[in-house]
C-alpha positions as a Markdown table, in Angstrom:
| # | Residue | x | y | z |
|---|---|---|---|---|
| 1 | Unk | 83.7 | 115.4 | 107.3 |
| 2 | Unk | 86.8 | 113.7 | 105.8 |
| 3 | Unk | 90.6 | 114.9 | 106.2 |
| 4 | Unk | 93.0 | 114.2 | 104.0 |
| 5 | Unk | 96.6 | 114.6 | 104.2 |
| 6 | Unk | 96.3 | 116.5 | 100.8 |
| 7 | Unk | 93.8 | 116.5 | 98.1 |
| 8 | Unk | 93.7 | 113.0 | 95.9 |
| 9 | Unk | 91.9 | 113.6 | 92.6 |
| 10 | Unk | 92.3 | 110.1 | 90.7 |
| 11 | Unk | 89.4 | 107.9 | 89.2 |
| 12 | Unk | 88.1 | 105.1 | 91.6 |
| 13 | Unk | 89.3 | 102.0 | 89.8 |
| 14 | Unk | 87.4 | 99.8 | 92.9 |
| 15 | Unk | 85.9 | 99.8 | 96.0 |
| 16 | Unk | 85.7 | 96.4 | 98.3 |
| 17 | Unk | 85.5 | 95.3 | 102.1 |
| 18 | Unk | 89.2 | 94.2 | 102.2 |
| 19 | Unk | 92.1 | 95.7 | 100.3 |
| 20 | Unk | 95.3 | 93.9 | 101.0 |
| 21 | Unk | 98.5 | 95.5 | 99.5 |
| 22 | Unk | 100.9 | 93.0 | 98.3 |
| 23 | Unk | 100.9 | 89.4 | 97.0 |
| 24 | Unk | 103.4 | 87.8 | 98.9 |
| 25 | Unk | 102.8 | 85.0 | 100.9 |
| 26 | Unk | 101.6 | 86.5 | 103.6 |
| 27 | Unk | 99.0 | 88.8 | 101.5 |
| 28 | Unk | 98.1 | 86.1 | 98.7 |
| 29 | Unk | 97.1 | 84.0 | 102.3 |
| 30 | Unk | 95.3 | 87.1 | 103.6 |
| 31 | Unk | 93.2 | 87.5 | 100.6 |
| 32 | Unk | 91.8 | 83.8 | 100.1 |
| 33 | Unk | 91.2 | 84.2 | 104.1 |
| 34 | Unk | 89.2 | 86.9 | 104.0 |
| 35 | Unk | 87.2 | 86.0 | 100.8 |
| 36 | Unk | 86.4 | 82.8 | 101.7 |
| 37 | Unk | 85.0 | 84.1 | 104.7 |
| 38 | Unk | 82.7 | 86.6 | 102.5 |
| 39 | Unk | 84.7 | 89.7 | 101.9 |
| 40 | Unk | 84.4 | 91.1 | 98.3 |
| 41 | Unk | 88.3 | 91.7 | 98.7 |
| 42 | Unk | 91.0 | 93.4 | 96.2 |
| 43 | Unk | 94.5 | 92.1 | 96.0 |
| 44 | Unk | 97.3 | 94.1 | 94.1 |
| 45 | Unk | 100.5 | 93.7 | 93.7 |
| 46 | Unk | 103.1 | 95.2 | 91.9 |
| 47 | Unk | 104.8 | 92.3 | 89.9 |
| 48 | Unk | 103.0 | 90.2 | 87.3 |
| 49 | Unk | 102.5 | 87.4 | 89.2 |
| 50 | Unk | 101.8 | 86.4 | 93.0 |
| 51 | Unk | 104.5 | 84.5 | 95.4 |
| 52 | Unk | 106.4 | 87.6 | 96.9 |
| 53 | Unk | 110.4 | 86.5 | 97.9 |
| 54 | Unk | 108.7 | 82.8 | 97.9 |
| 55 | Unk | 109.0 | 82.6 | 93.9 |
| 56 | Unk | 111.5 | 85.9 | 93.6 |
| 57 | Unk | 114.1 | 84.5 | 95.7 |
| 58 | Unk | 113.3 | 81.6 | 97.7 |
| 59 | Unk | 112.5 | 78.2 | 96.2 |
| 60 | Unk | 112.2 | 76.8 | 100.0 |
| 61 | Unk | 109.3 | 77.3 | 102.9 |
| 62 | Unk | 110.6 | 77.1 | 106.2 |
| 63 | Unk | 108.5 | 77.3 | 109.6 |
| 64 | Unk | 106.3 | 74.1 | 108.8 |
| 65 | Unk | 108.3 | 72.2 | 111.0 |
| 66 | Unk | 109.5 | 72.6 | 114.2 |
| 67 | Unk | 113.4 | 71.8 | 114.9 |
| 68 | Unk | 115.3 | 69.2 | 117.3 |
| 69 | Unk | 115.0 | 65.6 | 118.1 |
| 70 | Unk | 111.1 | 65.1 | 117.8 |
| 71 | Unk | 109.4 | 66.7 | 114.4 |
| 72 | Unk | 106.0 | 68.4 | 114.7 |
| 73 | Unk | 104.2 | 70.2 | 112.1 |
| 74 | Unk | 103.4 | 73.8 | 113.1 |
| 75 | Unk | 101.7 | 75.5 | 110.2 |
| 76 | Unk | 98.5 | 74.4 | 108.3 |
| 77 | Unk | 94.9 | 75.6 | 106.8 |
| 78 | Unk | 96.0 | 77.9 | 103.5 |
| 79 | Unk | 99.4 | 77.1 | 103.5 |
| 80 | Unk | 98.6 | 73.3 | 103.2 |
| 81 | Unk | 96.2 | 73.9 | 100.0 |
| 82 | Unk | 100.0 | 75.9 | 98.9 |
| 83 | Unk | 101.7 | 72.8 | 99.8 |
| 84 | Unk | 99.0 | 70.4 | 97.6 |
| 85 | Unk | 99.0 | 72.6 | 95.2 |
| 86 | Unk | 103.2 | 72.5 | 94.4 |
| 87 | Unk | 102.8 | 68.4 | 94.9 |
| 88 | Unk | 99.9 | 68.0 | 92.5 |
| 89 | Unk | 102.3 | 69.4 | 89.7 |
| 90 | Unk | 105.2 | 67.0 | 91.2 |
| 91 | Unk | 107.0 | 70.0 | 92.0 |
| 92 | Unk | 108.0 | 69.7 | 95.9 |
| 93 | Unk | 110.3 | 67.8 | 98.1 |
| 94 | Unk | 110.6 | 67.8 | 101.7 |
| 95 | Unk | 114.3 | 68.3 | 102.9 |
| 96 | Unk | 115.8 | 68.7 | 106.5 |
| 97 | Unk | 117.8 | 72.0 | 106.8 |
| 98 | Unk | 122.0 | 72.5 | 107.5 |
| 99 | Unk | 121.5 | 74.8 | 110.6 |
| 100 | Unk | 118.3 | 72.9 | 112.3 |
| 101 | Unk | 115.7 | 75.5 | 111.6 |
| 102 | Unk | 113.7 | 72.1 | 111.1 |
| 103 | Unk | 112.4 | 70.5 | 107.4 |
| 104 | Unk | 111.9 | 72.8 | 104.4 |
| 105 | Unk | 108.9 | 72.7 | 101.4 |
| 106 | Unk | 111.6 | 73.1 | 98.6 |
| 107 | Unk | 109.8 | 73.5 | 95.4 |
| 108 | Unk | 110.1 | 75.2 | 91.5 |
| 109 | Unk | 109.4 | 79.0 | 92.0 |
| 110 | Unk | 107.5 | 78.8 | 88.6 |
| 111 | Unk | 104.9 | 76.5 | 89.2 |
| 112 | Unk | 104.4 | 78.2 | 93.0 |
| 113 | Unk | 103.0 | 81.3 | 90.7 |
| 114 | Unk | 100.9 | 79.0 | 89.1 |
| 115 | Unk | 99.3 | 77.8 | 92.0 |
| 116 | Unk | 98.6 | 80.9 | 93.7 |
| 117 | Unk | 96.7 | 82.1 | 90.4 |
| 118 | Unk | 94.4 | 79.1 | 91.2 |
| 119 | Unk | 94.1 | 79.4 | 94.8 |
| 120 | Unk | 93.1 | 83.4 | 94.7 |
| 121 | Unk | 91.1 | 82.7 | 91.4 |
| 122 | Unk | 89.2 | 79.8 | 93.1 |
| 123 | Unk | 88.6 | 82.0 | 96.2 |
| 124 | Unk | 86.9 | 85.4 | 93.7 |
| 125 | Unk | 89.9 | 87.7 | 95.1 |
| 126 | Unk | 90.0 | 90.4 | 92.5 |
| 127 | Unk | 93.6 | 90.9 | 91.7 |
| 128 | Unk | 95.4 | 93.4 | 90.1 |
| 129 | Unk | 98.8 | 92.4 | 89.2 |
| 130 | Unk | 100.8 | 95.3 | 87.8 |
| 131 | Unk | 99.6 | 97.6 | 90.3 |
| 132 | Unk | 101.5 | 98.9 | 93.2 |
| 133 | Unk | 100.7 | 101.1 | 96.5 |
| 134 | Unk | 101.9 | 105.3 | 96.0 |
| 135 | Unk | 99.6 | 106.4 | 98.8 |
| 136 | Unk | 96.8 | 107.1 | 100.8 |
| 137 | Unk | 94.3 | 109.4 | 102.2 |
| 138 | Unk | 92.9 | 109.2 | 106.0 |
| 139 | Unk | 89.6 | 110.0 | 107.0 |
| 140 | Unk | 90.1 | 110.5 | 110.7 |
| 141 | Unk | 92.2 | 107.5 | 112.3 |
| 142 | Unk | 91.0 | 105.7 | 109.4 |
| 143 | Unk | 92.4 | 104.7 | 105.8 |
| 144 | Unk | 89.5 | 106.4 | 103.3 |
| 145 | Unk | 91.0 | 105.8 | 100.7 |
| 146 | Unk | 94.5 | 103.7 | 99.0 |
| 147 | Unk | 96.2 | 105.2 | 95.8 |
| 148 | Unk | 98.0 | 102.7 | 93.6 |
| 149 | Unk | 99.7 | 102.8 | 90.4 |
| 150 | Unk | 98.7 | 101.6 | 87.7 |
| 151 | Unk | 99.6 | 101.5 | 83.1 |
| 152 | Unk | 97.2 | 103.6 | 83.0 |
| 153 | Unk | 98.4 | 105.7 | 85.7 |
| 154 | Unk | 97.1 | 106.6 | 89.5 |
| 155 | Unk | 94.1 | 105.1 | 90.7 |
| 156 | Unk | 92.2 | 104.9 | 93.8 |
| 157 | Unk | 90.4 | 101.9 | 95.9 |
| 158 | Unk | 88.1 | 102.4 | 98.7 |
| 159 | Unk | 88.2 | 99.7 | 101.3 |
| 160 | Unk | 86.1 | 98.9 | 104.5 |
| 161 | Unk | 89.5 | 97.3 | 106.0 |
| 162 | Unk | 93.1 | 97.8 | 104.5 |
| 163 | Unk | 95.3 | 94.1 | 105.5 |
| 164 | Unk | 99.3 | 96.0 | 104.8 |
| 165 | Unk | 101.3 | 92.6 | 103.2 |
| 166 | Unk | 103.8 | 94.9 | 101.5 |
| 167 | Unk | 106.9 | 93.8 | 103.7 |
| 168 | Unk | 108.4 | 97.3 | 104.0 |
| 169 | Unk | 104.9 | 98.4 | 105.8 |
| 170 | Unk | 104.4 | 100.9 | 102.9 |
| 171 | Unk | 100.6 | 101.6 | 104.2 |
| 172 | Unk | 101.2 | 101.4 | 107.5 |
| 173 | Unk | 103.7 | 104.2 | 107.2 |
| 174 | Unk | 101.9 | 106.6 | 105.2 |
| 175 | Unk | 99.4 | 106.6 | 107.2 |
| 176 | Unk | 101.0 | 106.9 | 110.5 |
| 177 | Unk | 101.2 | 104.5 | 112.0 |
| 178 | Unk | 104.5 | 104.0 | 114.3 |
| 179 | Unk | 107.1 | 101.8 | 113.8 |
| 180 | Unk | 111.1 | 101.1 | 114.1 |
| 181 | Unk | 113.1 | 101.6 | 110.9 |
| 182 | Unk | 116.0 | 98.7 | 110.8 |
| 183 | Unk | 117.9 | 100.2 | 107.7 |
| 184 | Unk | 118.2 | 104.2 | 109.5 |
| 185 | Unk | 118.9 | 102.2 | 112.5 |
| 186 | Unk | 121.8 | 100.4 | 111.1 |
| 187 | Unk | 120.6 | 96.9 | 112.4 |
| 188 | Unk | 118.7 | 95.8 | 109.2 |
| 189 | Unk | 119.7 | 92.0 | 108.4 |
| 190 | Unk | 121.9 | 91.7 | 105.3 |
| 191 | Unk | 120.6 | 91.6 | 101.8 |
| 192 | Unk | 121.0 | 88.1 | 99.6 |
| 193 | Unk | 120.9 | 87.2 | 96.1 |
| 194 | Unk | 119.8 | 83.7 | 95.1 |
| 195 | Unk | 121.5 | 82.2 | 92.0 |
| 196 | Unk | 120.5 | 78.6 | 90.5 |
| 197 | Unk | 123.5 | 76.4 | 88.7 |
| 198 | Unk | 122.2 | 73.8 | 86.0 |
| 199 | Unk | 124.3 | 71.3 | 84.7 |
| 200 | Unk | 125.1 | 69.5 | 88.2 |
| 201 | Unk | 126.4 | 66.5 | 89.0 |
| 202 | Unk | 124.6 | 66.8 | 91.8 |
| 203 | Unk | 125.8 | 63.4 | 93.4 |
| 204 | Unk | 128.9 | 64.7 | 94.0 |
| 205 | Unk | 128.2 | 68.4 | 95.0 |
| 206 | Unk | 126.1 | 66.8 | 97.8 |
| 207 | Unk | 128.5 | 64.1 | 98.4 |
| 208 | Unk | 130.9 | 66.8 | 99.2 |
| 209 | Unk | 130.9 | 68.2 | 103.0 |
| 210 | Unk | 129.3 | 72.0 | 103.9 |
| 211 | Unk | 131.9 | 72.2 | 106.5 |
| 212 | Unk | 134.8 | 71.8 | 103.6 |
| 213 | Unk | 133.3 | 74.0 | 101.7 |
| 214 | Unk | 133.0 | 76.2 | 104.0 |
| 215 | Unk | 136.6 | 75.8 | 105.2 |
| 216 | Unk | 137.4 | 76.6 | 101.5 |
| 217 | Unk | 136.0 | 79.7 | 100.9 |
| 218 | Unk | 137.9 | 80.5 | 103.7 |
| 219 | Unk | 141.2 | 79.8 | 102.6 |
| 220 | Unk | 140.4 | 81.1 | 98.9 |
| 221 | Unk | 139.3 | 84.5 | 100.3 |
| 222 | Unk | 142.5 | 85.8 | 98.4 |
| 223 | Unk | 141.5 | 85.0 | 95.3 |
| 224 | Unk | 137.6 | 85.3 | 95.2 |
| 225 | Unk | 135.9 | 88.1 | 96.8 |
| 226 | Unk | 133.7 | 86.0 | 99.4 |
| 227 | Unk | 131.7 | 88.0 | 101.8 |
| 228 | Unk | 129.9 | 85.4 | 103.7 |
| 229 | Unk | 132.0 | 82.6 | 104.3 |
| 230 | Unk | 129.0 | 80.1 | 104.7 |
| 231 | Unk | 126.3 | 79.3 | 103.2 |
| 232 | Unk | 124.3 | 76.3 | 101.5 |
| 233 | Unk | 123.8 | 75.2 | 97.7 |
| 234 | Unk | 120.7 | 72.3 | 98.4 |
| 235 | Unk | 118.7 | 70.1 | 95.9 |
| 236 | Unk | 116.1 | 70.9 | 94.1 |
| 237 | Unk | 113.0 | 69.0 | 92.3 |
| 238 | Unk | 114.8 | 69.4 | 88.9 |
| 239 | Unk | 117.4 | 67.1 | 87.7 |
| 240 | Unk | 121.1 | 69.1 | 87.8 |
| 241 | Unk | 119.9 | 71.7 | 89.5 |
| 242 | Unk | 120.8 | 73.7 | 93.1 |
| 243 | Unk | 119.8 | 76.5 | 93.9 |
| 244 | Unk | 122.3 | 78.4 | 96.7 |
| 245 | Unk | 121.9 | 81.7 | 99.5 |
| 246 | Unk | 125.4 | 82.5 | 99.4 |
| 247 | Unk | 125.7 | 86.1 | 99.3 |
| 248 | Unk | 125.7 | 88.8 | 101.3 |
| 249 | Unk | 125.2 | 92.7 | 100.7 |
| 250 | Unk | 125.5 | 94.5 | 104.4 |
| 251 | Unk | 124.4 | 98.0 | 105.8 |
| 252 | Unk | 121.6 | 98.7 | 103.5 |
| 253 | Unk | 118.0 | 100.3 | 104.6 |
| 254 | Unk | 116.2 | 98.3 | 102.0 |
| 255 | Unk | 113.5 | 101.4 | 101.2 |
| 256 | Unk | 116.3 | 104.2 | 100.0 |
| 257 | Unk | 116.2 | 103.3 | 96.1 |
| 258 | Unk | 119.6 | 104.0 | 96.1 |
| 259 | Unk | 120.9 | 102.2 | 98.9 |
| 260 | Unk | 118.7 | 99.3 | 97.8 |
| 261 | Unk | 119.9 | 99.8 | 93.5 |
| 262 | Unk | 123.4 | 99.8 | 94.8 |
| 263 | Unk | 122.8 | 96.5 | 96.6 |
| 264 | Unk | 120.9 | 94.7 | 93.8 |
| 265 | Unk | 124.2 | 95.4 | 91.4 |
| 266 | Unk | 126.4 | 94.3 | 94.2 |
| 267 | Unk | 124.9 | 91.2 | 95.0 |
| 268 | Unk | 124.7 | 90.2 | 91.4 |
| 269 | Unk | 128.6 | 90.7 | 91.2 |
| 270 | Unk | 129.1 | 88.6 | 94.2 |
| 271 | Unk | 126.8 | 86.0 | 92.9 |
| 272 | Unk | 128.7 | 85.8 | 89.7 |
| 273 | Unk | 132.2 | 85.3 | 91.9 |
| 274 | Unk | 130.5 | 82.7 | 94.3 |
| 275 | Unk | 129.9 | 80.6 | 90.8 |
| 276 | Unk | 133.6 | 81.0 | 89.9 |
| 277 | Unk | 134.7 | 79.4 | 93.2 |
| 278 | Unk | 131.7 | 76.6 | 93.0 |
| 279 | Unk | 133.1 | 75.7 | 89.6 |
| 280 | Unk | 136.9 | 76.0 | 90.5 |
| 281 | Unk | 136.7 | 74.4 | 93.8 |
| 282 | Unk | 133.7 | 71.7 | 94.8 |
| 283 | Unk | 133.2 | 68.8 | 93.1 |
| 284 | Unk | 130.4 | 68.9 | 90.8 |
| 285 | Unk | 130.2 | 71.7 | 89.4 |
| 286 | Unk | 132.9 | 71.4 | 86.9 |
| 287 | Unk | 130.7 | 71.6 | 83.9 |
| 288 | Unk | 127.9 | 73.3 | 85.6 |
| 289 | Unk | 126.7 | 77.1 | 84.4 |
| 290 | Unk | 124.4 | 80.0 | 85.8 |
| 291 | Unk | 121.1 | 79.0 | 85.5 |
| 292 | Unk | 119.1 | 82.4 | 86.7 |
| 293 | Unk | 119.8 | 85.1 | 89.5 |
| 294 | Unk | 117.0 | 85.5 | 92.0 |
| 295 | Unk | 114.1 | 88.5 | 90.2 |
| 296 | Unk | 115.5 | 90.7 | 92.5 |
| 297 | Unk | 118.2 | 91.0 | 95.8 |
| 298 | Unk | 116.4 | 89.4 | 99.1 |
| 299 | Unk | 115.3 | 91.8 | 101.4 |
| 300 | Unk | 114.9 | 90.3 | 105.3 |
| 301 | Unk | 114.2 | 93.5 | 107.4 |
| 302 | Unk | 113.5 | 97.3 | 107.1 |
| 303 | Unk | 110.3 | 98.4 | 108.8 |
| 304 | Unk | 108.5 | 97.1 | 111.8 |
| 305 | Unk | 105.2 | 98.2 | 113.1 |
| 306 | Unk | 104.8 | 99.1 | 116.7 |
| 307 | Unk | 101.5 | 97.1 | 117.1 |
| 308 | Unk | 99.2 | 96.4 | 119.9 |
| 309 | Unk | 102.3 | 94.2 | 121.3 |
| 310 | Unk | 105.7 | 94.4 | 121.0 |
| 311 | Unk | 107.3 | 90.4 | 120.2 |
| 312 | Unk | 110.8 | 90.4 | 121.9 |
| 313 | Unk | 114.0 | 88.3 | 121.4 |
| 314 | Unk | 112.8 | 86.9 | 125.7 |
| 315 | Unk | 109.0 | 85.9 | 124.1 |
| 316 | Unk | 111.1 | 83.5 | 121.7 |
| 317 | Unk | 113.8 | 82.2 | 123.2 |
| 318 | Unk | 111.3 | 81.0 | 126.2 |
| 319 | Unk | 109.0 | 79.7 | 124.3 |
| 320 | Unk | 105.8 | 82.3 | 125.6 |
| 321 | Unk | 102.4 | 81.3 | 124.9 |
| 322 | Unk | 99.3 | 84.4 | 124.3 |
| 323 | Unk | 95.8 | 84.0 | 125.2 |
| 324 | Unk | 95.3 | 85.7 | 121.5 |
| 325 | Unk | 97.8 | 83.3 | 119.3 |
| 326 | Unk | 97.1 | 83.0 | 115.9 |
| 327 | Unk | 100.2 | 81.1 | 115.0 |
| 328 | Unk | 102.7 | 79.1 | 116.4 |
| 329 | Unk | 106.7 | 79.2 | 115.1 |
| 330 | Unk | 109.8 | 76.9 | 116.5 |
| 331 | Unk | 112.5 | 78.6 | 114.5 |
| 332 | Unk | 115.7 | 80.3 | 115.9 |
| 333 | Unk | 116.8 | 83.5 | 115.8 |
| 334 | Unk | 118.8 | 83.5 | 112.5 |
| 335 | Unk | 120.5 | 86.8 | 112.6 |
| 336 | Unk | 122.4 | 87.7 | 109.0 |
| 337 | Unk | 124.3 | 90.8 | 110.4 |
| 338 | Unk | 126.9 | 92.3 | 108.5 |
| 339 | Unk | 130.6 | 90.4 | 108.9 |
| 340 | Unk | 131.0 | 86.7 | 107.2 |
| 341 | Unk | 128.8 | 84.4 | 109.9 |
| 342 | Unk | 125.1 | 84.3 | 110.8 |
| 343 | Unk | 124.1 | 84.2 | 114.3 |
| 344 | Unk | 122.1 | 81.1 | 116.0 |
| 345 | Unk | 119.6 | 81.3 | 118.5 |
| 346 | Unk | 117.2 | 78.6 | 119.2 |
| 347 | Unk | 114.3 | 77.8 | 121.6 |
| 348 | Unk | 114.4 | 75.0 | 123.6 |
| 349 | Unk | 113.9 | 71.7 | 121.9 |
| 350 | Unk | 111.0 | 70.5 | 120.5 |
| 351 | Unk | 109.5 | 74.1 | 121.4 |
| 352 | Unk | 107.1 | 76.9 | 119.8 |
| 353 | Unk | 106.5 | 80.2 | 120.6 |
| 354 | Unk | 103.3 | 81.7 | 120.0 |
| 355 | Unk | 102.5 | 84.6 | 117.6 |
| 356 | Unk | 100.1 | 87.4 | 119.4 |
| 357 | Unk | 97.0 | 88.7 | 116.9 |
| 358 | Unk | 98.2 | 92.2 | 118.7 |
| 359 | Unk | 101.1 | 91.8 | 116.7 |
| 360 | Unk | 99.4 | 92.4 | 113.6 |
| 361 | Unk | 97.6 | 95.3 | 114.8 |
| 362 | Unk | 98.9 | 98.4 | 114.4 |
| 363 | Unk | 98.5 | 101.3 | 116.9 |
| 364 | Unk | 97.3 | 104.8 | 115.7 |
| 365 | Unk | 95.3 | 103.7 | 112.7 |
| 366 | Unk | 91.8 | 102.1 | 113.2 |
| 367 | Unk | 91.3 | 100.1 | 110.1 |
| 368 | Unk | 94.7 | 98.5 | 109.1 |
| 369 | Unk | 96.1 | 95.2 | 109.7 |
| 370 | Unk | 99.9 | 94.4 | 108.6 |
| 371 | Unk | 100.9 | 90.4 | 107.1 |
| 372 | Unk | 104.4 | 89.0 | 106.9 |
| 373 | Unk | 107.8 | 90.5 | 107.6 |
| 374 | Unk | 106.4 | 94.2 | 108.9 |
| 375 | Unk | 104.8 | 92.7 | 112.0 |
| 376 | Unk | 105.3 | 94.2 | 115.7 |
| 377 | Unk | 108.4 | 92.6 | 116.3 |
| 378 | Unk | 111.7 | 93.6 | 118.1 |
| 379 | Unk | 115.2 | 93.3 | 115.7 |
| 380 | Unk | 116.0 | 89.6 | 117.6 |
| 381 | Unk | 112.4 | 88.1 | 117.5 |
| 382 | Unk | 111.9 | 89.1 | 113.6 |
| 383 | Unk | 115.1 | 87.2 | 112.6 |
| 384 | Unk | 113.1 | 84.1 | 114.0 |
| 385 | Unk | 109.4 | 85.2 | 113.1 |
| 386 | Unk | 109.8 | 86.7 | 109.0 |
| 387 | Unk | 110.1 | 82.5 | 108.1 |
| 388 | Unk | 107.2 | 81.7 | 105.1 |
| 389 | Unk | 105.9 | 79.1 | 106.9 |
| 390 | Unk | 104.7 | 82.1 | 109.7 |
| 391 | Unk | 104.2 | 84.8 | 107.1 |
| 392 | Unk | 101.8 | 82.4 | 105.3 |
| 393 | Unk | 100.0 | 81.8 | 109.1 |
| 394 | Unk | 99.8 | 85.7 | 109.7 |
| 395 | Unk | 98.2 | 86.6 | 106.6 |
| 396 | Unk | 95.3 | 83.5 | 106.8 |
| 397 | Unk | 95.1 | 85.7 | 110.8 |
| 398 | Unk | 94.9 | 88.8 | 109.2 |
| 399 | Unk | 92.5 | 88.5 | 106.6 |
| 400 | Unk | 90.9 | 86.5 | 108.8 |
| 401 | Unk | 90.6 | 89.5 | 111.0 |
| 402 | Unk | 89.7 | 91.7 | 108.6 |
| 403 | Unk | 86.5 | 90.1 | 107.1 |
| 404 | Unk | 85.6 | 89.7 | 111.0 |
| 405 | Unk | 86.0 | 93.3 | 111.2 |
| 406 | Unk | 84.0 | 94.3 | 108.4 |
| 407 | Unk | 81.3 | 91.9 | 108.8 |
| 408 | Unk | 80.6 | 92.8 | 112.9 |
| 409 | Unk | 81.8 | 96.7 | 111.5 |
| 410 | Unk | 84.3 | 96.8 | 114.4 |
| 411 | Unk | 87.8 | 98.1 | 114.0 |
| 412 | Unk | 90.2 | 95.1 | 114.5 |
| 413 | Unk | 91.9 | 95.9 | 117.7 |
| 414 | Unk | 88.0 | 95.2 | 118.2 |
| 415 | Unk | 87.8 | 91.9 | 116.8 |
| 416 | Unk | 87.4 | 88.8 | 119.9 |
| 417 | Unk | 90.1 | 86.7 | 119.9 |
| 418 | Unk | 88.2 | 83.5 | 120.6 |
| 419 | Unk | 86.1 | 84.2 | 117.5 |
| 420 | Unk | 89.0 | 85.0 | 115.6 |
| 421 | Unk | 90.9 | 81.7 | 117.3 |
| 422 | Unk | 87.5 | 79.8 | 116.4 |
| 423 | Unk | 87.4 | 80.8 | 113.0 |
| 424 | Unk | 91.4 | 80.1 | 111.9 |
| 425 | Unk | 90.8 | 76.3 | 113.6 |
| 426 | Unk | 87.8 | 75.6 | 111.6 |
| 427 | Unk | 90.2 | 77.0 | 108.9 |
| 428 | Unk | 92.8 | 74.3 | 109.6 |
| 429 | Unk | 95.7 | 76.5 | 111.1 |
| 430 | Unk | 97.6 | 74.9 | 113.7 |
| 431 | Unk | 97.2 | 77.4 | 117.2 |
């Protein structure tokens, strides 16, 4: 007997083995991984392109490398295919990070969209763009039907296993899985509207020390509205183009539409003020122009599920290892709190901690996995593990686990860790 939260009477648009909700870094990697394992996969994404934050807000993947005196690559597999695709288009560069978070891969976000298109198509994933999660119906402790919005109205999708890569844990939330709501608790990290500057004299701009720029931000605070007295502007693969991470909108619940609307407006307003500051005060920007704002404001933290394991600050800083590890991370805790600076806490030099598979398995829902920034982690641990490199790795693990779950007819919690780890190694993941 099927027990629904309420009656769902909408046309059925698809049935599949694995449904992935959200086509960001984690979701796209999850869909590819599941399809490569032979699963029939549907991927739904609300925008008209894949890539999520990596295409809309950022232009750099962090988390691939450990910081410290000896660099070590700790992310591989499907993430490498993304990097290779960007490199083939001549739109990739590796650069160091100012704050000691490890080297990053900087790319052109427009090319990233095309790379994801190719990878998802090659894997045989059924892709529904312009399609967003609305709600679901439960069959006991399992997600039976997912309802999505489309230009033709609500449509239903049935899947044997669902991967929630929505970022905000929308599916887990509606399925009744427990979670911690950082926005409701008032501890969510600040939001950021990134922007790019064009016609920059890059040589002069990069020669001006960041510490001097930050000092100018402090001294000029009476003449410019600069909530964050730090931040960065970095080179890109495009000539004369610099991309910034400077604005800060604090105290926002990223799942509250009114608060998020206000944050979008505030982020854009701040961006124009930082543009004015750069043009007036920083060498190399005198003739520069605003070349574009992020497609949406960057949201770092909302809901974090309560999973079979809760990753903690102590796990991060002690470089803890786990028998069911599905990925590594060497990134520091990077908390963008409400004040004008950022809190950094580092792992021991050259060390990494491991992300356990159990942190992707929600409590209380039988056929659901999560991937990306809605994993099971404390506020502090999340401030480290949310890097895109780790989101890609988590996505590959979740998609592989979902395919194994369907193949063997067991819930995700019963997927043997060693079988999952063996498959991930074969696919090039670094464990």
